[in-house]
C-alpha positions in Angstrom: 0.0 0.0 0.0 1.2 3.5 -0.9 0.6 6.2 1.7 1.3 9.9 1.2 1.6 12.0 4.4 1.1 15.8 4.0 2.3 18.2 6.5 3.0 22.0 6.9 5.9 23.7 8.6 4.2 25.6 11.4 5.7 24.5 14.7 7.5 21.1 15.2 4.5 18.9 16.3 2.9 18.4 12.9 6.1 17.0 11.4 6.8 14.8 14.5 3.3 13.4 14.1 3.9 12.7 10.4 7.2 10.9 11.2 5.5 8.8 14.0 2.8 7.7 11.5 5.3 7.1 8.7 7.6 5.0 10.8 4.8 2.9 12.1 3.3 2.3 8.6 6.7 1.5 7.1 7.3 -1.1 9.9 4.1 -2.7 8.7 5.2 -2.9 5.1 3.6 0.2 3.6 5.4 2.5 1.2 5.4 6.0 2.7 6.3 9.4 1.4 6.1 12.6 3.5 5.8 16.0 1.9 5.6 19.6 3.1 2.7 20.9 1.0 3.9 24.5 0.5 7.5 23.5 -0.2 6.1 22.1 -3.5 4.0 25.2 -4.2 6.4 28.0 -3.2 9.4 28.2 -0.8 8.4 31.8 -0.1 5.0 30.7 1.0 6.4 27.9 3.1 8.9 30.2 4.9 6.3 32.9 5.3 3.8 30.6 7.0 6.4 29.1 9.3 7.9 32.4 10.4 4.5 34.1 10.4 3.2 31.5 12.8 6.1 31.8 15.1 6.0 35.6 15.1 2.3 36.0 15.6 2.0 33.3 18.3 4.8 35.0 20.3 4.5 38.7 19.6 0.9 39.2 18.4 -1.0 37.1 20.9 -4.0 39.4 21.4 -4.6 39.6 17.6 -4.0 35.9 17.2 -6.6 35.2 20.0 -9.2 37.5 18.4 -8.8 35.9 15.0 -9.1 32.4 16.4 -12.2 33.4 18.4 -13.7 35.0 15.3 -13.3 31.8 13.4 -14.4 29.6 16.3 -17.6 31.7 16.9 -18.6 31.8 13.2 -17.6 28.3 12.2 -17.3 27.0 8.6 -19.9 29.5 7.4 -17.4 32.3 8.1 -14.8 30.7 5.7 -17.4 30.1 3.0 -18.4 33.7 3.0 -15.0 35.2 3.5 -12.2 32.9 2.2 -9.0 33.0 4.2 -5.5 33.7 2.8 -4.8 29.9 3.1 -7.9 29.0 1.0 -6.8 31.5 -1.7 -3.2 30.1 -1.7 -4.6 26.5 -1.9 -6.9 27.4 -4.7 -4.0 29.0 -6.7 -1.6 26.2 -6.0 -4.0 23.3 -6.4 -3.3 22.4 -10.0 0.5 22.4 -9.3 0.2 20.2 -6.2 -2.3 17.8 -8.0 0.6 16.9 -10.3 2.9 16.2 -7.3 0.2 13.8 -5.8 -0.3 12.1 -9.2 3.4 11.3 -9.4 3.2 9.4 -6.1 0.0 7.5 -6.9 -1.1 7.1 -3.3 -3.8 4.7 -2.0 -4.3 6.9 1.1 -3.4 10.5 1.9 -3.0 11.5 5.5 -2.9 15.2 6.5 -1.2 16.2 9.8 -2.0 19.9 9.4 -5.3 21.5 8.7 -3.8 23.6 5.9 -2.8 20.4 4.1 -6.3 19.1 4.7 -7.7 22.2 3.1 -5.5 21.6 0.0 -6.8 18.0 -0.2 -10.4 19.3 0.2 -9.8 21.8 -2.7 -8.5 19.0 -4.9 -11.4 16.7 -4.0 -13.8 19.5 -4.9 -12.1 19.7 -8.3 -12.3 15.9 -8.6 -8.5 15.7 -8.9 -8.0 12.9 -6.4 -10.4 10.3 -7.8 -11.2 7.7 -5.0 -8.1 8.2 -2.9 -9.0 7.8 0.8 -8.2 10.9 2.9 -7.6 11.2 6.6 -7.0 14.4 8.6 -5.4 14.5 12.1 -6.2 17.1 14.6 -3.1 17.5 16.7 -4.7 19.4 19.6 -7.3 18.6 22.3 -10.0 20.6 20.6 -11.4 21.0 17.1 -9.8 23.9 15.3 -12.5 25.8 13.3 -10.6 25.2 10.1 -11.4 21.5 10.4 -15.1 22.3 10.0 -14.3 23.5 6.5 -12.9 20.3 5.0 -16.1 18.2 4.4 -14.4 16.1 1.6 -11.7 14.7 3.9 -13.3 11.4 4.7 -12.0 10.8 8.3 -10.8 13.1 11.1 -8.7 11.7 13.8 -9.3 13.4 17.2 -7.3 13.4 20.4 -10.0 11.8 22.6 -13.5 10.2 22.4 -14.4 12.9 25.0 -14.2 15.4 22.1 -16.8 13.6 20.0 -19.7 15.5 21.3 -18.0 18.8 20.7 -17.1 17.7 17.1 -20.7 16.6 16.4 -22.0 19.9 17.8 -19.7 21.7 15.5 -21.1 19.9 12.4 -18.7 16.9 12.0 -20.8 13.7 11.4 -19.9 11.1 13.9 -19.1 8.5 11.3 -16.2 10.7 10.1 -14.6 10.9 13.6 -11.8 8.5 14.6 -11.1 9.1 18.3 -7.8 7.3 18.2 -5.7 9.9 20.0 -2.9 12.0 18.7 -0.3 9.8 17.1 3.0 9.9 19.0 6.2 7.9 18.1 6.0 4.3 19.2 9.0 4.8 21.5 6.7 6.6 23.9 4.7 3.4 24.3 7.8 1.4 25.2 8.3 0.5 28.9 11.4 2.1 30.4 12.0 1.9 34.1 13.0 5.1 36.0 16.3 3.5 36.9 17.2 2.6 33.3 16.1 6.1 32.1 18.2 7.7 34.8 21.2 5.6 34.0 21.0 6.6 30.3 20.9 10.3 31.4 23.5 10.0 34.1 21.3 11.3 36.9 20.2 10.1 40.3 17.2 7.8 40.0 16.1 8.5 43.6 16.1 12.3 43.4 12.9 14.2 42.6 13.2 15.2 38.9 11.4 17.9 37.0 11.5 18.1 33.2 11.4 21.7 32.0 10.4 22.3 28.4 9.3 25.2 26.3 8.4 23.8 22.9 10.7 23.3 19.9 11.6 27.0 19.9 12.4 27.1 23.7 9.8 29.7 24.6 10.3 29.8 28.3 12.3 31.6 31.0 14.0 28.6 32.4 16.4 30.5 34.6 13.6 32.4 36.3 11.7 29.1 36.8 14.8 27.3 38.2 15.4 30.2 40.6 11.9 30.1 41.8 11.7 26.3 42.2 15.0 26.2 44.1 13.4 28.3 46.8 11.0 25.5 47.8 13.7 23.7 49.8 13.5 20.4 48.1 16.7 19.1 46.3 15.4 18.7 42.7 17.0 17.6 39.5 16.1 19.8 36.6 16.3 18.5 33.0 16.1 21.8 31.1 15.3 21.4 27.4 15.9 24.7 25.5 15.0 23.4 22.0 16.4 25.6 19.2 16.7 28.6 21.5 20.6 28.8 21.7 20.4 32.1 23.7 18.3 30.4 26.4 20.6 27.4 26.5 23.6 29.7 27.0 21.8 31.5 30.0 20.9 28.1 31.6 24.4 26.8 31.2 25.8 30.0 32.8 23.4 29.8 35.6 24.2 26.2 36.2 27.9 26.9 36.2 27.6 29.4 39.0 24.7 27.8 41.0 25.7 26.6 44.5 22.4 25.3 45.9 21.2 21.7 46.6 19.5 21.3 43.2 21.1 19.8 40.1 20.7 21.4 36.7 21.1 19.6 33.4 20.8 21.9 30.4 20.0 20.6 26.9 19.4 22.1 23.5 17.1 20.3 21.0 16.9 16.6 22.0 15.7 13.4 20.4 15.3 11.4 23.7 12.4 13.1 25.3 10.8 9.7 26.0 13.8 8.9 28.2 13.6 12.2 30.0 9.9 11.6 30.7 10.6 8.2 32.0 13.1 9.6 34.5 11.0 12.5 35.7 8.3 13.1 38.3 6.5 15.9 36.4 6.9 18.1 33.4 6.6 21.8 33.2 5.8 22.7 29.6 3.8 24.7 27.1 0.6 22.8 26.3 1.4 21.8 22.7 -0.8 18.9 21.6 2.1 16.5 20.8 4.0 17.2 24.0 0.8 16.7 26.0 0.1 13.4 24.2 3.7 12.2 24.9 3.3 13.0 28.5 0.0 11.2 28.7 1.6 8.1 27.1 4.3 8.2 29.7 1.8 8.9 32.6 3.7 12.0 33.5 1.9 14.7 35.5 1.8 18.1 33.8 2.1 21.7 34.9 1.4 24.0 31.9 2.3 27.6 31.2 2.0 30.3 28.6 -0.4 28.7 26.1 -0.5 30.1 22.6 -3.9 31.8 22.1 -6.5 29.6 20.5 -5.7 26.0 20.1 -3.2 25.7 23.1 -5.7 27.6 25.4 -8.3 25.0 24.3 -5.8 22.2 25.2 -5.5 23.7 28.7 -9.3 23.8 29.0 -9.5 20.1 28.2 -6.6 19.0 30.4 -7.5 21.1 33.5 -11.2 20.4 33.2 -10.5 16.7 33.1 -8.2 16.8 36.1 -5.0 15.8 34.5 -3.0 19.0 34.6 -2.7 22.4 36.3 -2.1 25.8 34.7 0.7 28.0 36.0 -0.4 31.7 36.2 0.6 35.0 37.8 -1.6 34.1 40.7 -0.6 30.4 40.8 3.2 30.6 40.2 5.4 27.7 39.3 6.9 27.2 42.8 3.4 27.0 44.4 2.2 24.6 41.6 5.2 22.2 42.2 4.9 22.5 46.0 1.3 21.6 46.0 1.7 18.7 43.5 4.4 17.0 45.6 2.8 17.8 49.0 -0.4 16.0 48.0 0.3 12.3 47.2 -3.4 11.5 46.9 -3.9 14.1 44.2 -0.7 13.0 42.4 -2.0 9.4 42.3 -5.4 10.5 41.2 -3.9 12.5 38.4 -1.9 9.5 37.2 -5.0 7.2 37.3 -7.0 9.8 35.3 -4.2 10.2 32.8 -4.1 6.5 32.2 -7.8 6.4 31.5 -7.7 9.3 29.0 -4.3 8.5 27.3 -4.1 6.8 23.9 -0.5 5.6 23.8 -1.5 3.1 21.1 -2.9 5.9 18.9 -0.3 5.4 16.1 -0.8 1.7 16.1 -4.6 2.1 15.8 -4.3 4.6 13.0 -1.9 2.4 11.1 -4.2 -0.6 11.4 -7.1 1.5 10.2 -5.1 2.7 7.1 -3.9 -0.8 6.3 -7.3 -2.6 6.8 -8.1 -2.8 3.1 -4.7 -4.1 2.0 
């Protein structure tokens, strides 16, 4: 079976999801190709979307939130009456991308970003994809309003069956919804003891360990957070992942070099062993990106969340907090209080872990692969 996975460069999670699915399908004998949609239409558009997403989500949050809420409140009818820039780009680039798809002759197309799904929907509308089965994957714990505007994408994978009611209320027929969970790499479903994980990292397996992350771009003030947490009086180990933010990595390394307290600080840049770090940790402090959240759920790792991107990440927070599996760090509930309360309440900690195990879908990638290959 030939599978074509379409993604878009706008954050790291969509490509990571694409890789997780691709690796699983290839392990089961499928022929898989993964493409960035806009790289084949225009490198300028690809770069603009990527940099525009990063800039607006960091520096234009109020406007970003307003745009998201406008789309959310008006639903698909808003896009039909006032086409978005992405719809216009897809319409203009559809014929060019149809030739790309034709060259791959796929049996199934999987979209890990809604912009890619919109392109597929446009091609379906023009009858350019014949009877190719199409599947979209929502990589957040909500239904982004754009997903309401791709009626020709046959199936939509959601993060949880708990979201099915919302999706139906937003106009998605239930027979199109596949509540498999957000696909994460199979390595997050592998059992790894705390002792073995700690040994791989060279840290103390008996010491309370906090994993600090800020997304692939390292959007977090890790030094400030470490300073605050070190005041609690508990000797923590901090695994500090700075992503691609080299400036932040430098600051953390400098702080660690001069720190003389009882905590231990381990700075990292962009890493490829997050599953090991999660297995060695007692909790994670992170931005609420859909993929990171799903990885933490798969590893049954309690979450403390901060600084959600307006729109989809704020909806992730709503889902996680309202279902009792995470807490949100705010100005009035700072990180030191959040960590202190988490570890001082073992009953709550155990309850959180049990609830996470009920909601998690660590087998999401396997289930999706089996669904894709069912007709082989």
